[in-house]
C-alpha positions, -999 to 999 in steps of 0.1 A, spaced: 448 -17 -433 474 -39 -414 455 -66 -394 469 -77 -360 456 -112 -365 476 -144 -368 463 -155 -402 477 -166 -435 459 -159 -468 425 -142 -458 408 -163 -484 417 -195 -466 407 -185 -431 375 -207 -428 393 -237 -443 424 -235 -421 404 -228 -389 381 -259 -395 412 -280 -402 430 -268 -370 397 -274 -350 394 -310 -362 430 -317 -355 427 -302 -320 397 -324 -310 402 -355 -331 384 -377 -304 352 -355 -306 348 -342 -341 360 -348 -378 357 -326 -408 339 -339 -440 340 -322 -474 360 -292 -462 330 -274 -444 309 -300 -426 320 -308 -389 304 -341 -376 309 -361 -344 338 -384 -344 316 -411 -327 280 -410 -343 251 -418 -324 227 -446 -332 207 -441 -365 175 -449 -346 178 -414 -330 171 -380 -342 200 -360 -357 203 -324 -350 222 -302 -375 228 -264 -377 244 -239 -403 260 -206 -400 290 -185 -410 324 -188 -395 339 -160 -374 317 -167 -342 339 -194 -327 334 -215 -306 299 -214 -322 285 -232 -339 309 -261 -346 323 -262 -310 288 -277 -300 292 -307 -322 293 -338 -299 274 -362 -276 241 -347 -265 243 -317 -288 248 -314 -324 255 -342 -349 268 -318 -375 275 -281 -383 276 -267 -419 300 -238 -421 300 -208 -443 326 -181 -450 332 -155 -424 299 -141 -412 281 -157 -444 258 -186 -445 268 -217 -463 251 -224 -497 220 -246 -498 238 -275 -518 264 -277 -488 234 -279 -462 218 -306 -484 251 -325 -485 251 -326 -447 214 -336 -445 221 -367 -468 246 -379 -443 218 -384 -417 190 -395 -441 187 -429 -425 184 -414 -389 150 -412 -371 146 -378 -386 165 -345 -386 161 -313 -368 178 -283 -387 183 -253 -363 185 -220 -382 191 -185 -367 170 -158 -381 193 -142 -404 184 -135 -440 211 -157 -456 208 -185 -430 170 -187 -436 172 -185 -474 197 -213 -475 182 -234 -448 148 -234 -462 160 -241 -497 180 -270 -484 149 -283 -465 130 -281 -498 157 -299 -518 160 -325 -491 121 -331 -491 123 -340 -529 148 -367 -520 125 -381 -492 147 -368 -464 127 -360 -433 137 -326 -420 120 -304 -395 131 -267 -389 136 -248 -357 141 -211 -362 156 -191 -334 148 -154 -332 152 -145 -294 168 -110 -298 145 -85 -281 166 -54 -292 137 -44 -315 111 -47 -287 95 -75 -267 65 -74 -290 84 -70 -323 74 -94 -352 97 -123 -359 109 -105 -391 126 -79 -368 141 -103 -343 175 -118 -349 188 -152 -338 216 -147 -313 236 -169 -288 204 -185 -275 206 -210 -303 233 -229 -282 213 -236 -251 184 -246 -274 208 -270 -291 217 -282 -257 181 -290 -248 171 -304 -281 204 -324 -284 198 -340 -251 162 -350 -259 175 -366 -292 203 -383 -273 177 -398 -249 159 -413 -279 128 -391 -281 110 -390 -315 114 -363 -342 81 -347 -331 90 -349 -294 124 -333 -301 108 -305 -320 82 -300 -293 107 -297 -266 129 -274 -288 100 -251 -296 89 -249 -260 124 -237 -250 126 -214 -281 93 -197 -269 107 -193 -233 140 -177 -242 152 -140 -248 186 -125 -256 199 -89 -255 234 -78 -266 255 -48 -256 287 -37 -275 312 -10 -267 338 -17 -293 330 -34 -327 350 -60 -344 371 -60 -376 362 -83 -405 393 -108 -405 393 -109 -444 393 -71 -450 405 -56 -418 377 -30 -419 355 -23 -388 321 -37 -392 304 -8 -375 316 21 -354 313 35 -319 329 65 -302 354 56 -274 330 68 -248 299 50 -262 281 16 -260 249 4 -277 225 -20 -261 209 -40 -289 236 -42 -314 236 -74 -335 263 -100 -338 273 -86 -373 274 -50 -362 237 -43 -370 223 -13 -350 199 -17 -322 166 -1 -318 180 26 -297 212 45 -309 244 47 -290 247 60 -254 274 69 -230 291 39 -214 274 28 -181 288 8 -151 286 -30 -151 257 -29 -125 237 -1 -145 241 -21 -178 232 -55 -161 201 -40 -145 188 -24 -177 193 -56 -197 181 -82 -171 149 -63 -164 139 -62 -201 147 -100 -203 125 -107 -173 97 -89 -190 102 -107 -223 104 -141 -208 75 -134 -185 94 -148 -155 79 -144 -120 85 -151 -85 90 -188 -79 100 -196 -114 132 -213 -124 155 -197 -149 187 -203 -171 210 -172 -171 240 -170 -195 265 -142 -200 281 -148 -235 313 -128 -241 315 -113 -277 353 -118 -281 373 -91 -264 354 -88 -230 373 -103 -201 360 -129 -177 365 -104 -149 340 -80 -166 315 -109 -175 316 -122 -139 308 -88 -125 279 -84 -150 267 -119 -141 267 -111 -103 243 -81 -107 220 -99 -131 219 -128 -108 211 -105 -79 183 -88 -96 167 -123 -104 170 -133 -68 156 -99 -56 126 -106 -79 121 -142 -64 133 -159 -96 156 -189 -91 187 -193 -113 186 -231 -118 212 -232 -145 239 -209 -157 270 -204 -177 295 -174 -180 319 -178 -210 324 -171 -245 299 -192 -265 292 -172 -297 315 -145 -303 321 -116 -329 358 -118 -335 374 -91 -311 341 -72 -303 339 -58 -268 307 -66 -252 284 -94 -244 250 -111 -249 227 -117 -219 206 -147 -222 176 -157 -200 152 -185 -203 123 -199 -182 128 -235 -173 103 -261 -164 113 -296 -151 118 -311 -187 138 -283 -200 159 -281 -170 166 -318 -171 178 -316 -207 198 -283 -200 218 -303 -173 220 -336 -191 253 -352 -199 270 -338 -230 305 -340 -246 314 -316 -272 347 -295 -272 329 -264 -258 301 -279 -237 308 -309 -216 285 -319 -187 290 -349 -165 
């Protein structure tokens, strides 16, 4: 299959994209050992470091959020594949003299396997690491067990909150506490109407008919709890999704919320803003205040057409950290 992508050797995609990324933002990030992206200007070692891991192919996530007030490092695997535990340990060693390390892991089998293995290996070397597992996808049902809940784009706002707490100088236990509080308050639901191709093989990662969409499809083409359905309007889709997210987060009248529409790669900002408009209206009609928001591509799936809708309940502390200053290539707050 001929791929309409501007690439060279498919085997070199991850290496070359990371080299290009570091060259594009040399004042903010640098590349270490081929697959580890770190801050160009490290923070003080008396603060907690925040690290994550994940496969390439979801840009700007996750390396786009390495920077002041966010991640200290991102460990990158091949396209849609977790990096191996030895590479993660290599990154953890870079921060062994900091005031502890928080490792953010998305709930996907490879990420969890290699992340947990790396934590165990690091512990044998006396490196103090604590894990945050994000599993906010509600496609399997609000009350589904964590084994059935995937980590989606909610990892990025969680990184923003935890990163701000770390930047402020909070202790390891305090950073973990605020991250877990935010983790328990968030939910994400995705919708797809056209799936992506794998940039190394050119093959579609799943299939949908031209007149179909699927609410609940995962970011690697995994199926949702409910099968495909006919394409609905922006308003109809937004209403179905936001109502499920309100129920999942237990938001009620008078609460403050963060609302994010995260494009999957091929959905235009025009469409995303129309969806955001209706989701915002439903929240207002329910008496829920949208205190923080974003509408952009955060964690993509190559050229998949669709979006992830994210909702989280905010209290004074998490709202403060969500809006705190940050300076990464793809999330800058002043």
